GURO-113987 format. One record per residue (C-alpha): residue number from 0; residue in three letters; x, y, z. Coordinates in nm, 2 decimals, always signed. Layout:
% residues N
NUMI   resi   resn        u        v        w
NUMI    NUM    ALA        X        Y        Z
...
% end
This chain:
% residues 500
NUMI   resi   resn        u        v        w
NUMI      0    MET    +1.53    -4.24    +6.88
NUMI      1    SER    +1.28    -4.51    +6.97
NUMI      2    THR    +1.29    -4.67    +7.31
NUMI      3    ALA    +1.26    -5.05    +7.32
NUMI      4    LEU    +0.95    -5.20    +7.48
NUMI      5    PRO    +1.04    -5.38    +7.80
NUMI      6    GLN    +0.89    -5.72    +7.87
NUMI      7    SER    +0.78    -5.63    +8.22
NUMI      8    THR    +0.76    -5.34    +8.46
NUMI      9    ASP    +0.60    -5.27    +8.80
NUMI     10    VAL    +0.35    -5.00    +8.68
NUMI     11    ILE    +0.23    -4.94    +8.32
NUMI     12    VAL    +0.07    -4.60    +8.25
NUMI     13    VAL    -0.14    -4.60    +7.93
NUMI     14    GLY    -0.14    -4.25    +7.79
NUMI     15    GLY    +0.10    -3.96    +7.76
NUMI     16    GLY    -0.08    -3.64    +7.87
NUMI     17    ASN    -0.09    -3.45    +8.19
NUMI     18    ALA    -0.30    -3.71    +8.38
NUMI     19    ALA    -0.07    -3.99    +8.27
NUMI     20    PHE    +0.25    -3.81    +8.36
NUMI     21    CYS    +0.12    -3.71    +8.70
NUMI     22    ALA    +0.04    -4.08    +8.76
NUMI     23    ALA    +0.39    -4.18    +8.63
NUMI     24    LEU    +0.57    -3.93    +8.85
NUMI     25    ALA    +0.37    -4.02    +9.16
NUMI     26    ALA    +0.45    -4.39    +9.10
NUMI     27    ALA    +0.82    -4.32    +9.04
NUMI     28    GLU    +0.84    -4.15    +9.38
NUMI     29    GLN    +0.78    -4.48    +9.55
NUMI     30    GLY    +1.08    -4.63    +9.38
NUMI     31    VAL    +0.90    -4.87    +9.14
NUMI     32    SER    +0.98    -4.91    +8.77
NUMI     33    VAL    +0.73    -4.72    +8.55
NUMI     34    LEU    +0.65    -4.75    +8.18
NUMI     35    VAL    +0.45    -4.49    +7.99
NUMI     36    LEU    +0.29    -4.62    +7.67
NUMI     37    GLU    +0.20    -4.33    +7.44
NUMI     38    ARG    +0.01    -4.43    +7.13
NUMI     39    ALA    +0.11    -4.11    +6.93
NUMI     40    PRO    +0.45    -4.05    +6.77
NUMI     41    GLU    +0.66    -3.82    +6.99
NUMI     42    GLU    +0.59    -3.51    +6.78
NUMI     43    GLU    +0.21    -3.56    +6.84
NUMI     44    SER    +0.24    -3.69    +7.20
NUMI     45    GLY    +0.07    -3.55    +7.50
NUMI     46    GLY    -0.30    -3.63    +7.42
NUMI     47    ASN    -0.54    -3.34    +7.46
NUMI     48    SER    -0.31    -3.17    +7.72
NUMI     49    ARG    -0.09    -3.05    +7.43
NUMI     50    PHE    -0.38    -2.88    +7.27
NUMI     51    THR    -0.50    -2.69    +7.58
NUMI     52    ALA    -0.40    -2.34    +7.69
NUMI     53    GLY    -0.27    -2.50    +8.01
NUMI     54    ALA    -0.52    -2.35    +8.26
NUMI     55    PHE    -0.57    -2.52    +8.60
NUMI     56    ARG    -0.86    -2.43    +8.83
NUMI     57    CYS    -0.74    -2.46    +9.18
NUMI     58    VAL    -0.82    -2.34    +9.53
NUMI     59    TYR    -0.63    -2.04    +9.66
NUMI     60    ASP    -0.73    -1.83    +9.97
NUMI     61    GLY    -0.54    -1.52    +9.86
NUMI     62    VAL    -0.22    -1.39    +9.70
NUMI     63    GLU    +0.01    -1.57    +9.94
NUMI     64    ASP    -0.11    -1.91    +9.81
NUMI     65    LEU    -0.05    -1.79    +9.46
NUMI     66    ARG    +0.30    -1.67    +9.55
NUMI     67    LYS    +0.39    -2.01    +9.69
NUMI     68    LEU    +0.28    -2.16    +9.36
NUMI     69    MET    +0.44    -1.89    +9.14
NUMI     70    PRO    +0.75    -1.77    +9.33
NUMI     71    ASP    +0.85    -1.56    +9.02
NUMI     72    LEU    +0.56    -1.32    +9.08
NUMI     73    SER    +0.72    -0.98    +9.14
NUMI     74    ASP    +0.59    -0.72    +9.40
NUMI     75    GLU    +0.51    -0.49    +9.11
NUMI     76    GLU    +0.29    -0.76    +8.94
NUMI     77    VAL    +0.12    -0.84    +9.27
NUMI     78    SER    +0.05    -0.47    +9.33
NUMI     79    LYS    -0.11    -0.43    +8.99
NUMI     80    SER    -0.33    -0.74    +9.02
NUMI     81    ASP    -0.66    -0.80    +9.21
NUMI     82    PHE    -0.64    -1.19    +9.23
NUMI     83    GLY    -0.92    -1.21    +9.48
NUMI     84    THR    -0.97    -1.56    +9.62
NUMI     85    TYR    -1.10    -1.89    +9.50
NUMI     86    THR    -1.21    -2.08    +9.81
NUMI     87    GLU    -1.31    -2.45    +9.84
NUMI     88    GLU    -1.67    -2.33    +9.90
NUMI     89    LYS    -1.66    -2.13    +9.57
NUMI     90    PHE    -1.52    -2.43    +9.38
NUMI     91    PHE    -1.79    -2.66    +9.53
NUMI     92    ASP    -2.05    -2.40    +9.43
NUMI     93    ASP    -1.92    -2.39    +9.07
NUMI     94    MET    -1.89    -2.77    +9.03
NUMI     95    GLY    -2.24    -2.82    +9.17
NUMI     96    ARG    -2.41    -2.55    +8.97
NUMI     97    ILE    -2.24    -2.63    +8.64
NUMI     98    THR    -2.30    -3.00    +8.66
NUMI     99    GLU    -2.66    -2.95    +8.78
NUMI    100    TYR    -2.55    -3.12    +9.11
NUMI    101    ARG    -2.48    -3.45    +8.94
NUMI    102    THR    -2.11    -3.45    +9.00
NUMI    103    ASP    -2.00    -3.75    +9.21
NUMI    104    PRO    -1.97    -3.59    +9.56
NUMI    105    ASP    -1.68    -3.80    +9.69
NUMI    106    LEU    -1.47    -3.75    +9.37
NUMI    107    CYS    -1.56    -3.39    +9.35
NUMI    108    GLU    -1.45    -3.33    +9.71
NUMI    109    ILE    -1.11    -3.49    +9.64
NUMI    110    LEU    -1.07    -3.29    +9.33
NUMI    111    ILE    -1.13    -2.96    +9.52
NUMI    112    LYS    -0.96    -3.04    +9.85
NUMI    113    LYS    -0.64    -3.18    +9.68
NUMI    114    SER    -0.62    -2.91    +9.41
NUMI    115    LYS    -0.39    -2.68    +9.59
NUMI    116    GLU    -0.15    -2.94    +9.73
NUMI    117    THR    -0.14    -3.12    +9.39
NUMI    118    MET    -0.04    -2.79    +9.22
NUMI    119    LEU    +0.24    -2.74    +9.47
NUMI    120    TRP    +0.36    -3.10    +9.42
NUMI    121    MET    +0.38    -3.03    +9.04
NUMI    122    ARG    +0.57    -2.71    +9.10
NUMI    123    ASP    +0.81    -2.90    +9.33
NUMI    124    LYS    +0.86    -3.15    +9.05
NUMI    125    GLY    +0.96    -2.86    +8.81
NUMI    126    VAL    +0.64    -2.75    +8.64
NUMI    127    ARG    +0.62    -2.37    +8.62
NUMI    128    PHE    +0.30    -2.17    +8.65
NUMI    129    MET    +0.19    -1.81    +8.59
NUMI    130    PRO    -0.12    -1.60    +8.62
NUMI    131    ILE    -0.35    -1.59    +8.31
NUMI    132    TRP    -0.31    -1.21    +8.26
NUMI    133    GLY    -0.46    -1.21    +7.91
NUMI    134    ARG    -0.77    -1.43    +7.90
NUMI    135    GLN    -0.90    -1.42    +8.26
NUMI    136    ALA    -0.83    -1.06    +8.37
NUMI    137    TYR    -0.93    -0.72    +8.24
NUMI    138    LYS    -0.74    -0.40    +8.32
NUMI    139    ILE    -0.96    -0.16    +8.51
NUMI    140    GLY    -0.81    +0.16    +8.63
NUMI    141    GLY    -0.46    +0.02    +8.60
NUMI    142    MET    -0.54    -0.30    +8.79
NUMI    143    PHE    -0.58    -0.64    +8.64
NUMI    144    LYS    -0.89    -0.79    +8.79
NUMI    145    PHE    -0.92    -1.17    +8.77
NUMI    146    TRP    -1.27    -1.32    +8.73
NUMI    147    GLY    -1.44    -1.66    +8.71
NUMI    148    GLY    -1.21    -1.84    +8.95
NUMI    149    LEU    -0.96    -1.93    +8.68
NUMI    150    THR    -0.62    -1.76    +8.76
NUMI    151    VAL    -0.33    -2.00    +8.70
NUMI    152    GLU    -0.18    -2.16    +8.38
NUMI    153    ALA    +0.12    -2.36    +8.30
NUMI    154    VAL    +0.40    -2.14    +8.15
NUMI    155    GLY    +0.39    -2.19    +7.77
NUMI    156    GLY    +0.04    -2.35    +7.77
NUMI    157    GLY    -0.03    -2.71    +7.69
NUMI    158    PRO    +0.27    -2.78    +7.46
NUMI    159    ALA    +0.52    -2.66    +7.72
NUMI    160    LEU    +0.33    -2.84    +8.00
NUMI    161    VAL    +0.37    -3.17    +7.81
NUMI    162    ASP    +0.74    -3.10    +7.73
NUMI    163    ALA    +0.81    -3.02    +8.09
NUMI    164    LEU    +0.63    -3.33    +8.23
NUMI    165    THR    +0.82    -3.54    +7.97
NUMI    166    LYS    +1.16    -3.41    +8.08
NUMI    167    ILE    +1.07    -3.44    +8.45
NUMI    168    ALA    +0.95    -3.80    +8.39
NUMI    169    ARG    +1.28    -3.90    +8.21
NUMI    170    LYS    +1.48    -3.74    +8.50
NUMI    171    ASN    +1.28    -3.96    +8.74
NUMI    172    ASN    +1.37    -4.28    +8.55
NUMI    173    VAL    +1.03    -4.32    +8.38
NUMI    174    THR    +1.05    -4.52    +8.06
NUMI    175    ILE    +0.85    -4.37    +7.77
NUMI    176    VAL    +0.77    -4.56    +7.46
NUMI    177    TYR    +0.60    -4.37    +7.17
NUMI    178    GLY    +0.39    -4.52    +6.89
NUMI    179    ALA    +0.28    -4.79    +7.14
NUMI    180    ARG    -0.09    -4.86    +7.13
NUMI    181    ALA    -0.22    -5.06    +7.42
NUMI    182    PHE    -0.54    -5.23    +7.32
NUMI    183    LYS    -0.61    -5.51    +7.56
NUMI    184    LEU    -0.56    -5.57    +7.93
NUMI    185    LEU    -0.40    -5.90    +8.04
NUMI    186    ALA    -0.65    -6.00    +8.31
NUMI    187    ASP    -0.78    -6.31    +8.50
NUMI    188    ASP    -0.97    -6.38    +8.81
NUMI    189    ASP    -0.69    -6.22    +9.02
NUMI    190    GLY    -0.70    -5.89    +8.84
NUMI    191    VAL    -0.49    -5.71    +8.58
NUMI    192    HIS    -0.13    -5.83    +8.50
NUMI    193    GLY    -0.03    -5.61    +8.21
NUMI    194    VAL    -0.13    -5.51    +7.86
NUMI    195    LYS    -0.12    -5.61    +7.49
NUMI    196    VAL    +0.05    -5.35    +7.29
NUMI    197    LYS    +0.09    -5.28    +6.92
NUMI    198    HIS    +0.44    -5.13    +6.86
NUMI    199    GLU    +0.62    -5.08    +6.53
NUMI    200    GLY    +0.37    -5.32    +6.35
NUMI    201    LYS    +0.41    -5.60    +6.60
NUMI    202    THR    +0.19    -5.71    +6.89
NUMI    203    HIS    +0.36    -5.76    +7.23
NUMI    204    GLU    +0.26    -5.85    +7.58
NUMI    205    VAL    +0.40    -5.64    +7.86
NUMI    206    LYS    +0.36    -5.78    +8.21
NUMI    207    ALA    +0.30    -5.54    +8.51
NUMI    208    LYS    +0.18    -5.55    +8.87
NUMI    209    CYS    -0.05    -5.26    +8.81
NUMI    210    VAL    -0.19    -5.07    +8.51
NUMI    211    VAL    -0.31    -4.70    +8.52
NUMI    212    LEU    -0.54    -4.60    +8.23
NUMI    213    ALA    -0.49    -4.24    +8.14
NUMI    214    SER    -0.56    -4.24    +7.76
NUMI    215    GLY    -0.84    -3.99    +7.73
NUMI    216    GLY    -1.20    -4.00    +7.62
NUMI    217    PHE    -1.36    -4.14    +7.30
NUMI    218    GLN    -1.41    -3.81    +7.12
NUMI    219    ALA    -1.19    -3.89    +6.82
NUMI    220    ASP    -1.39    -4.21    +6.73
NUMI    221    ALA    -1.68    -4.11    +6.50
NUMI    222    GLU    -1.86    -4.44    +6.56
NUMI    223    MET    -1.85    -4.41    +6.94
NUMI    224    ARG    -1.94    -4.04    +6.93
NUMI    225    THR    -2.25    -4.11    +6.73
NUMI    226    ARG    -2.34    -4.42    +6.93
NUMI    227    TYR    -2.32    -4.24    +7.27
NUMI    228    LEU    -2.35    -3.86    +7.21
NUMI    229    GLY    -2.62    -3.92    +6.95
NUMI    230    PRO    -2.71    -3.85    +6.59
NUMI    231    GLY    -2.52    -3.56    +6.42
NUMI    232    TRP    -2.21    -3.59    +6.64
NUMI    233    GLU    -2.02    -3.76    +6.36
NUMI    234    LEU    -2.03    -3.40    +6.21
NUMI    235    ALA    -1.85    -3.24    +6.50
NUMI    236    LYS    -1.49    -3.12    +6.47
NUMI    237    ILE    -1.24    -3.26    +6.72
NUMI    238    ARG    -1.04    -2.99    +6.90
NUMI    239    GLY    -0.76    -3.21    +7.02
NUMI    240    THR    -0.57    -3.52    +6.94
NUMI    241    ARG    -0.68    -3.77    +6.68
NUMI    242    PHE    -0.55    -4.05    +6.90
NUMI    243    ASN    -0.82    -4.03    +7.18
NUMI    244    THR    -1.05    -4.30    +7.04
NUMI    245    GLY    -1.16    -4.46    +7.37
NUMI    246    ASP    -0.91    -4.74    +7.38
NUMI    247    GLY    -0.86    -4.73    +7.76
NUMI    248    ILE    -1.24    -4.73    +7.82
NUMI    249    LYS    -1.30    -5.02    +7.57
NUMI    250    MET    -1.03    -5.24    +7.72
NUMI    251    ALA    -1.16    -5.18    +8.08
NUMI    252    LEU    -1.52    -5.25    +7.98
NUMI    253    ALA    -1.41    -5.57    +7.81
NUMI    254    ILE    -1.30    -5.71    +8.15
NUMI    255    GLY    -1.61    -5.60    +8.34
NUMI    256    ALA    -1.53    -5.24    +8.45
NUMI    257    GLN    -1.83    -5.03    +8.54
NUMI    258    PRO    -1.93    -4.75    +8.30
NUMI    259    ILE    -2.06    -4.44    +8.47
NUMI    260    GLY    -2.13    -4.07    +8.41
NUMI    261    ASN    -2.26    -3.85    +8.13
NUMI    262    TRP    -2.21    -4.09    +7.83
NUMI    263    SER    -2.42    -3.87    +7.60
NUMI    264    GLY    -2.23    -3.55    +7.71
NUMI    265    GLY    -1.90    -3.39    +7.64
NUMI    266    HIS    -1.71    -3.06    +7.65
NUMI    267    ALA    -1.79    -2.89    +7.32
NUMI    268    VAL    -1.72    -2.53    +7.22
NUMI    269    ALA    -1.76    -2.28    +6.94
NUMI    270    TRP    -1.49    -2.37    +6.69
NUMI    271    ASP    -1.40    -2.23    +6.35
NUMI    272    ARG    -1.65    -2.37    +6.09
NUMI    273    ASN    -1.37    -2.46    +5.85
NUMI    274    ALA    -1.12    -2.60    +6.10
NUMI    275    PRO    -0.97    -2.94    +6.02
NUMI    276    GLU    -1.15    -3.26    +6.14
NUMI    277    THR    -0.90    -3.30    +6.43
NUMI    278    GLY    -0.67    -3.07    +6.61
NUMI    279    ASP    -0.38    -2.89    +6.44
NUMI    280    LEU    -0.09    -2.83    +6.67
NUMI    281    THR    +0.03    -2.53    +6.46
NUMI    282    VAL    -0.29    -2.35    +6.56
NUMI    283    GLY    -0.35    -2.52    +6.89
NUMI    284    ASP    -0.67    -2.39    +7.06
NUMI    285    ASN    -0.69    -2.08    +6.84
NUMI    286    PHE    -0.97    -2.22    +6.63
NUMI    287    GLN    -1.19    -2.16    +6.94
NUMI    288    LYS    -1.40    -1.84    +6.93
NUMI    289    HIS    -1.48    -1.74    +7.29
NUMI    290    SER    -1.57    -1.37    +7.28
NUMI    291    TYR    -1.94    -1.45    +7.21
NUMI    292    PRO    -2.06    -1.30    +7.54
NUMI    293    TRP    -2.00    -0.94    +7.40
NUMI    294    GLY    -2.18    -1.00    +7.07
NUMI    295    ILE    -2.47    -1.21    +6.94
NUMI    296    MET    -2.49    -1.55    +6.75
NUMI    297    ILE    -2.70    -1.60    +6.45
NUMI    298    ASN    -2.79    -1.94    +6.28
NUMI    299    ALA    -2.86    -2.03    +5.92
NUMI    300    ASN    -3.22    -1.92    +5.96
NUMI    301    GLY    -3.10    -1.58    +6.05
NUMI    302    GLU    -3.21    -1.62    +6.42
NUMI    303    ARG    -3.05    -1.59    +6.76
NUMI    304    PHE    -3.08    -1.92    +6.95
NUMI    305    LEU    -2.93    -1.88    +7.30
NUMI    306    ASP    -2.86    -1.62    +7.57
NUMI    307    GLU    -2.50    -1.53    +7.48
NUMI    308    GLY    -2.46    -1.34    +7.81
NUMI    309    SER    -2.62    -1.58    +8.06
NUMI    310    ASP    -2.30    -1.62    +8.26
NUMI    311    TYR    -1.92    -1.57    +8.24
NUMI    312    ARG    -1.76    -1.73    +7.94
NUMI    313    ASN    -1.57    -2.00    +8.13
NUMI    314    TYR    -1.91    -2.12    +8.27
NUMI    315    THR    -2.09    -2.15    +7.93
NUMI    316    TYR    -1.83    -2.22    +7.66
NUMI    317    ALA    -1.81    -2.59    +7.72
NUMI    318    LYS    -2.18    -2.65    +7.66
NUMI    319    ASN    -2.23    -2.41    +7.36
NUMI    320    GLY    -2.07    -2.64    +7.11
NUMI    321    ARG    -2.36    -2.89    +7.15
NUMI    322    ILE    -2.62    -2.61    +7.10
NUMI    323    ILE    -2.44    -2.49    +6.78
NUMI    324    LEU    -2.42    -2.85    +6.64
NUMI    325    MET    -2.80    -2.87    +6.68
NUMI    326    GLN    -2.86    -2.56    +6.46
NUMI    327    PRO    -2.96    -2.60    +6.10
NUMI    328    LYS    -2.64    -2.69    +5.90
NUMI    329    GLN    -2.45    -2.72    +6.22
NUMI    330    PHE    -2.31    -2.37    +6.24
NUMI    331    ALA    -2.36    -2.01    +6.35
NUMI    332    TYR    -2.21    -1.67    +6.30
NUMI    333    GLN    -2.08    -1.46    +6.59
NUMI    334    VAL    -2.15    -1.09    +6.51
NUMI    335    PHE    -1.97    -0.79    +6.65
NUMI    336    ASP    -1.93    -0.42    +6.58
NUMI    337    ASN    -1.65    -0.17    +6.61
NUMI    338    LYS    -1.71    -0.11    +6.98
NUMI    339    ILE    -1.62    -0.48    +7.06
NUMI    340    ILE    -1.38    -0.57    +6.78
NUMI    341    PRO    -1.08    -0.43    +6.97
NUMI    342    MET    -1.18    -0.64    +7.27
NUMI    343    LEU    -1.19    -0.97    +7.08
NUMI    344    ARG    -0.96    -1.24    +7.21
NUMI    345    ASP    -0.63    -1.31    +7.02
NUMI    346    GLU    -0.78    -1.62    +6.86
NUMI    347    TYR    -1.00    -1.39    +6.64
NUMI    348    ARG    -0.68    -1.24    +6.47
NUMI    349    ILE    -0.52    -1.56    +6.34
NUMI    350    LYS    -0.48    -1.61    +5.96
NUMI    351    ARG    -0.69    -1.93    +5.94
NUMI    352    VAL    -1.02    -1.78    +6.03
NUMI    353    THR    -1.37    -1.79    +5.87
NUMI    354    LYS    -1.48    -1.43    +5.89
NUMI    355    VAL    -1.66    -1.16    +5.69
NUMI    356    ARG    -1.63    -0.78    +5.74
NUMI    357    ALA    -1.85    -0.50    +5.61
NUMI    358    ASN    -1.93    -0.13    +5.66
NUMI    359    THR    -2.31    -0.17    +5.67
NUMI    360    LEU    -2.53    -0.44    +5.83
NUMI    361    GLU    -2.70    -0.50    +5.49
NUMI    362    GLU    -2.36    -0.58    +5.33
NUMI    363    LEU    -2.26    -0.79    +5.63
NUMI    364    VAL    -2.56    -1.02    +5.62
NUMI    365    GLU    -2.53    -1.07    +5.25
NUMI    366    LYS    -2.17    -1.19    +5.30
NUMI    367    MET    -2.27    -1.44    +5.58
NUMI    368    GLU    -2.26    -1.76    +5.37
NUMI    369    ASP    -2.56    -2.00    +5.40
NUMI    370    VAL    -2.76    -1.75    +5.62
NUMI    371    ASP    -3.10    -1.61    +5.55
NUMI    372    ALA    -2.98    -1.25    +5.50
NUMI    373    ALA    -3.32    -1.07    +5.53
NUMI    374    LYS    -3.41    -1.26    +5.85
NUMI    375    ALA    -3.06    -1.20    +6.00
NUMI    376    LEU    -3.08    -0.82    +5.93
NUMI    377    ALA    -3.43    -0.81    +6.10
NUMI    378    THR    -3.29    -1.01    +6.40
NUMI    379    ILE    -3.00    -0.77    +6.45
NUMI    380    LYS    -3.23    -0.46    +6.42
NUMI    381    GLU    -3.48    -0.61    +6.67
NUMI    382    TYR    -3.19    -0.69    +6.91
NUMI    383    ASN    -3.05    -0.34    +6.88
NUMI    384    LYS    -3.38    -0.19    +6.98
NUMI    385    ALA    -3.41    -0.42    +7.28
NUMI    386    VAL    -3.07    -0.34    +7.44
NUMI    387    MET    -3.09    -0.16    +7.78
NUMI    388    THR    -2.84    +0.11    +7.68
NUMI    389    GLU    -2.90    +0.30    +8.00
NUMI    390    VAL    -2.71    +0.03    +8.19
NUMI    391    PRO    -2.33    +0.07    +8.17
NUMI    392    PHE    -2.13    -0.21    +8.00
NUMI    393    ASP    -1.87    -0.38    +8.23
NUMI    394    PRO    -1.70    -0.69    +8.10
NUMI    395    ASN    -1.56    -0.78    +8.45
NUMI    396    VAL    -1.89    -0.84    +8.62
NUMI    397    LYS    -2.23    -0.97    +8.52
NUMI    398    ASP    -2.33    -0.61    +8.44
NUMI    399    GLY    -2.71    -0.67    +8.40
NUMI    400    ARG    -2.70    -0.48    +8.07
NUMI    401    GLY    -2.96    -0.70    +7.91
NUMI    402    THR    -3.24    -0.68    +7.66
NUMI    403    ARG    -3.61    -0.61    +7.69
NUMI    404    GLY    -3.89    -0.80    +7.52
NUMI    405    LEU    -3.70    -1.05    +7.31
NUMI    406    ALA    -3.81    -1.42    +7.29
NUMI    407    ILE    -3.45    -1.52    +7.37
NUMI    408    PRO    -3.31    -1.26    +7.60
NUMI    409    LYS    -2.95    -1.15    +7.64
NUMI    410    SER    -2.89    -1.12    +8.02
NUMI    411    ASN    -2.56    -0.94    +8.04
NUMI    412    TRP    -2.31    -0.75    +7.82
NUMI    413    ALA    -2.57    -0.66    +7.56
NUMI    414    ASN    -2.41    -0.42    +7.32
NUMI    415    THR    -2.59    -0.27    +7.02
NUMI    416    ILE    -2.44    -0.37    +6.69
NUMI    417    ASP    -2.45    -0.03    +6.51
NUMI    418    GLU    -2.10    +0.11    +6.48
NUMI    419    PRO    -1.92    +0.01    +6.16
NUMI    420    PRO    -1.71    -0.17    +6.06
NUMI    421    PHE    -1.90    -0.50    +6.14
NUMI    422    GLU    -1.75    -0.85    +6.16
NUMI    423    ALA    -1.90    -1.20    +6.17
NUMI    424    TYR    -1.72    -1.52    +6.24
NUMI    425    ALA    -1.85    -1.86    +6.13
NUMI    426    VAL    -1.83    -2.13    +6.40
NUMI    427    THR    -1.94    -2.49    +6.44
NUMI    428    CYS    -1.90    -2.74    +6.72
NUMI    429    GLY    -1.55    -2.84    +6.84
NUMI    430    LEU    -1.56    -3.14    +7.08
NUMI    431    THR    -1.29    -3.14    +7.34
NUMI    432    PHE    -1.35    -3.45    +7.54
NUMI    433    THR    -1.64    -3.69    +7.64
NUMI    434    PHE    -1.78    -3.71    +7.99
NUMI    435    GLY    -1.88    -4.07    +8.01
NUMI    436    GLY    -1.62    -4.32    +8.13
NUMI    437    LEU    -1.50    -4.57    +8.40
NUMI    438    ARG    -1.61    -4.57    +8.76
NUMI    439    ILE    -1.33    -4.52    +9.01
NUMI    440    ASP    -1.32    -4.51    +9.39
NUMI    441    THR    -1.15    -4.23    +9.59
NUMI    442    ASN    -0.82    -4.42    +9.55
NUMI    443    ALA    -0.86    -4.41    +9.17
NUMI    444    ARG    -0.91    -4.79    +9.16
NUMI    445    VAL    -1.14    -4.90    +8.87
NUMI    446    MET    -1.47    -5.05    +8.99
NUMI    447    ASP    -1.63    -5.35    +8.83
NUMI    448    SER    -2.00    -5.37    +8.74
NUMI    449    ASP    -2.08    -5.56    +9.07
NUMI    450    GLY    -1.94    -5.27    +9.27
NUMI    451    GLY    -1.60    -5.42    +9.37
NUMI    452    THR    -1.26    -5.31    +9.25
NUMI    453    ILE    -1.06    -5.47    +8.97
NUMI    454    PRO    -0.73    -5.56    +9.14
NUMI    455    GLY    -0.44    -5.39    +8.97
NUMI    456    LEU    -0.64    -5.15    +8.76
NUMI    457    PHE    -0.65    -4.77    +8.81
NUMI    458    ALA    -0.77    -4.47    +8.60
NUMI    459    THR    -0.74    -4.10    +8.58
NUMI    460    GLY    -0.82    -3.81    +8.35
NUMI    461    GLU    -1.08    -3.78    +8.07
NUMI    462    LEU    -1.17    -4.15    +8.08
NUMI    463    VAL    -1.30    -4.13    +8.43
NUMI    464    GLY    -1.68    -4.09    +8.44
NUMI    465    GLY    -1.91    -3.92    +8.69
NUMI    466    ILE    -1.72    -3.60    +8.77
NUMI    467    PHE    -1.84    -3.37    +8.48
NUMI    468    TRP    -2.20    -3.36    +8.36
NUMI    469    PHE    -2.34    -3.14    +8.08
NUMI    470    ASN    -2.07    -2.88    +8.11
NUMI    471    TYR    -1.76    -2.80    +8.32
NUMI    472    PRO    -1.59    -2.50    +8.48
NUMI    473    GLY    -1.29    -2.40    +8.26
NUMI    474    GLY    -0.95    -2.54    +8.38
NUMI    475    THR    -1.10    -2.83    +8.57
NUMI    476    GLY    -0.99    -3.09    +8.32
NUMI    477    LEU    -0.62    -3.05    +8.37
NUMI    478    MET    -0.67    -3.02    +8.75
NUMI    479    ASN    -0.88    -3.33    +8.76
NUMI    480    GLY    -0.62    -3.53    +8.56
NUMI    481    ALA    -0.34    -3.41    +8.79
NUMI    482    VAL    -0.52    -3.48    +9.12
NUMI    483    PHE    -0.64    -3.83    +9.03
NUMI    484    GLY    -0.32    -3.90    +8.83
NUMI    485    LYS    -0.12    -3.84    +9.15
NUMI    486    ILE    -0.36    -4.06    +9.35
NUMI    487    ALA    -0.36    -4.34    +9.09
NUMI    488    GLY    +0.02    -4.34    +9.06
NUMI    489    THR    +0.06    -4.35    +9.44
NUMI    490    THR    -0.20    -4.62    +9.50
NUMI    491    ALA    -0.07    -4.83    +9.21
NUMI    492    SER    +0.29    -4.81    +9.32
NUMI    493    GLN    +0.21    -4.90    +9.68
NUMI    494    ARG    +0.02    -5.21    +9.55
NUMI    495    ALA    +0.31    -5.30    +9.32
NUMI    496    LYS    +0.55    -5.29    +9.61
NUMI    497    GLN    +0.34    -5.53    +9.80
NUMI    498    SER    +0.29    -5.77    +9.51
NUMI    499    PRO    +0.54    -6.06    +9.48
% end
């Protein structure tokens, strides 16, 4: 059932993921007419949000904050969980450290200070949340202990989050048109007045008082990736939607918007070497391979090339994809033994996985395709000798169980690889989203290259630049899209109400 494209509306939201729907819902609250233009067909809608696990990094000062957000939490669940706290100070520390203190201080402050209230607003709209029992907590002495500041996810992950937001938007009289690719802003000296859209093979102009751009980064465009991220990036796999090709960024730049942020950077992870070129919704994010802190990674030359245990997984995974892409032949193997295999995340057990298994290390390295087997065997043996076995292994803390005397150390969670059977998983770079984008002010208004604002143009989500640099703390992407989506929708609708 395809919805007809209206000729005009108060607010147009370009995009159909979490950021876009938060903008649409905030705008609809003000009683204006809202049109969501989603480039993808309905079955592939939702942008990168549909491909995520649905985790949101938000401030909470204790279990009472979490109970307000997740009223379904039972007393028994609470009694078995050590949720700890994730304070504003801790979030600031993480954002600063992980972006090497380049994050835009004003936007970062809003992201953090509005995270809790935005989550409660989403819950009041009907989005349901739950604790991330599986991926972000380990059971120690019968208690689930949460770590790394990431505690909350949307029930049902990304797909259910998009479905919930879509239903809520329809209930709030938001019009959604699928297969509608906005490619040009209608703009003059007085600002933005709508968009040009390709829909069902025809080009249309849709007039609007305000436009909110929420159509993601440019990661699915091989030409833009290679131009901005650099040589070799056309070889990266794309974790998410094939539709995020930078349309929103390009049409804003074409009318003088200011580019800002880490244009040569992006969120890139260890991803199955033989995964398809863009995301596959039947597998979702299960091509990722995130248990590397407990093992080692070996490249085609048979060598280790990074400190796999430098920090918690959710503070390193988003930068490791780039490092793997820069290895010879753009891949590596993650190697584990029988002590760790039972601890591997669920994504290691899917059918579509590139792995080898053997009962001796000699046999394992021979099976590792495209790897210098002799060098790999020597690397594993040298690593095993260097492990500080006297320090106990504890996956819940930075346990200080490192290595001694290696050119590339392993700082924590160093486990000898000596107990058969052995497994090795082939990974390459999976790019999630790009970090460069449009400059916005604290009201989510798009800035022009002279430092003023472009009247009637707003932006949120992955196409906003300046917030993330080099890396990002897990779960901040959805939170960022929601916080600035709500702000963009509110500011846009207020402006639309005042416009004749």
